[in-house]
C-alpha positions in Angstrom: -7.4 9.0 56.7 -10.6 6.9 57.6 -12.7 4.7 55.2 -15.9 6.7 53.2 -18.3 5.5 52.1 -17.3 5.6 49.0 -14.1 4.0 49.4 -16.2 1.1 51.0 -18.6 1.0 48.3 -15.5 0.6 45.9 -14.1 -1.7 48.2 -17.1 -3.9 48.0 -17.1 -3.3 43.9 -13.9 -4.6 44.1 -14.1 -7.4 46.8 -17.7 -8.6 43.9 -15.2 -7.4 40.8 -11.9 -8.4 41.3 -11.1 -8.6 37.3 -13.7 -5.6 36.7 -12.8 -2.4 37.5 -15.7 -1.1 35.3 -17.8 -2.2 38.4 -16.2 -0.9 40.1 -15.7 2.5 38.2 -19.8 3.1 38.1 -20.5 2.1 41.6 -18.6 5.0 41.8 -19.6 7.9 38.6 -23.2 7.0 39.8 -21.9 8.6 44.1 -19.8 11.2 42.4 -21.9 12.5 40.1 -25.5 11.4 40.6 -27.6 13.6 37.9 -24.9 13.1 35.7 -25.0 8.6 35.9 -29.0 9.2 36.0 -29.0 11.3 32.5 -25.8 8.6 31.0 -28.2 5.6 32.4 -31.5 6.5 31.9 -33.0 4.0 29.3 -31.7 1.2 31.9 -32.8 2.6 35.6 -35.8 3.5 34.6 -36.8 0.2 33.6 -36.0 0.3 38.0 -37.7 3.6 37.8 -35.5 5.9 38.8 -35.3 8.5 36.9 -33.9 11.3 39.7 -31.1 10.3 42.1 -32.0 8.6 45.7 -30.4 7.8 48.1 -29.1 4.3 46.9 -28.3 4.9 43.6 -24.4 3.8 44.2 -25.9 1.0 44.7 -28.2 0.6 42.3 -25.4 1.2 40.1 -23.5 -1.5 41.7 -26.2 -4.0 41.4 -26.6 -3.1 37.4 -22.8 -3.4 36.7 -22.1 -6.9 38.3 -25.5 -8.1 36.7 -24.4 -6.9 33.6 -21.0 -9.4 34.5 -22.7 -12.1 35.1 -21.9 -11.7 38.7 -25.4 -10.9 40.6 -28.4 -12.9 39.6 -31.5 -10.9 40.6 -34.2 -13.5 41.8 -38.1 -12.3 41.8 -39.4 -12.5 45.7 -41.5 -15.4 44.1 -39.6 -17.3 41.8 -39.5 -20.7 41.1 -37.1 -22.8 42.6 -35.6 -24.3 39.2 -35.2 -21.1 37.6 -33.0 -20.1 41.4 -30.9 -22.8 40.0 -30.2 -22.4 36.5 -29.5 -18.5 37.4 -27.5 -19.1 40.2 -25.3 -21.4 38.2 -25.2 -19.1 35.3 -22.6 -16.5 37.7 -18.9 -16.6 37.3 -19.2 -17.2 40.9 -20.9 -20.2 41.6 -19.8 -23.9 41.8 -20.5 -25.4 39.3 -21.4 -28.2 40.7 -22.9 -28.7 43.7 -26.8 -28.6 43.4 -27.3 -32.5 43.1 -28.8 -32.0 46.7 -32.2 -30.0 45.0 -35.9 -32.4 45.2 -38.7 -31.7 43.5 -40.0 -31.3 47.4 -38.0 -28.3 47.2 -39.4 -26.6 44.5 -42.3 -26.6 46.0 -40.5 -24.0 49.6 -41.2 -20.5 49.5 -38.3 -18.5 47.5 -36.7 -16.9 51.0 -36.2 -20.4 52.2 -35.3 -22.2 49.7 -32.0 -18.9 49.3 -31.6 -19.8 52.3 -31.1 -23.7 52.0 -29.5 -23.0 49.1 -27.2 -21.0 50.9 -26.5 -23.3 53.4 -25.3 -25.5 51.0 -23.4 -24.3 48.5 -21.3 -22.8 52.2 -20.4 -26.2 52.6 -18.7 -25.2 48.8 -16.9 -22.5 51.4 -19.0 -19.5 49.5 -21.7 -17.9 50.5 -25.1 -16.5 49.8 -25.5 -13.5 49.8 -28.2 -10.4 48.8 -27.2 -6.9 48.1 -30.7 -4.6 49.5 -31.9 -2.8 46.8 -35.4 -2.0 48.8 -37.2 -4.0 46.5 -39.2 -7.2 46.3 -36.5 -9.0 44.8 -33.6 -10.3 46.0 -29.7 -9.6 44.0 -28.0 -12.4 44.3 -23.6 -12.9 45.0 -21.4 -15.3 45.2 -18.1 -15.5 47.4 -16.0 -17.2 49.1 -17.1 -17.5 52.9 -13.7 -15.9 54.4 -15.2 -12.6 53.2 -18.1 -13.0 54.1 -17.1 -10.4 57.0 -15.6 -8.0 55.2 -18.0 -7.3 52.7 -20.9 -6.9 55.8 -18.5 -4.3 57.1 -18.0 -2.5 53.8 -21.1 -2.6 53.3 -22.7 -0.3 56.8 -19.6 2.2 56.2 -20.7 2.5 52.7 -24.4 2.3 54.3 -26.4 -0.7 52.4 -27.1 -3.6 53.9 -26.5 -6.8 52.3 -27.7 -10.0 53.9 -26.9 -13.1 54.2 -28.9 -16.0 53.0 -28.5 -19.3 55.4 -30.8 -21.3 57.6 -28.4 -21.2 60.2 -26.0 -18.8 61.4 
């Protein structure tokens, strides 16, 4: 039987939070019964201006659940590079070292460019920096093993959502 969009969503959640089944459960709940999910999580969703089910609700549920478990950092489109580094270092999946490449000159880069440069450096440590697109002016960032990048992109597409790999080099 072919994989459904729901199956792909749950697989993305399991990949990004392998030891946290509640992350996949929350994304699946938003997919299965969006009205009940919006009622149950009204306060949290109101912070994003969501008061009723929307097409990307399951993806938003995934982003929020990953953030709750320190597996995702949500970065504003004009965030200071020092703050980005602090947020990324706080993720459980980000290597703790390897940030010595950040220089004062890097602090003048625009957010998108800084994230791409960061992605290049993280790849040297065999991890990839990716953004889960939520149709917003922020970057919901995750770090995953580079070997799983193609799988993540395929599953997200099958689920009906977009992921961007942040790097200057392909």
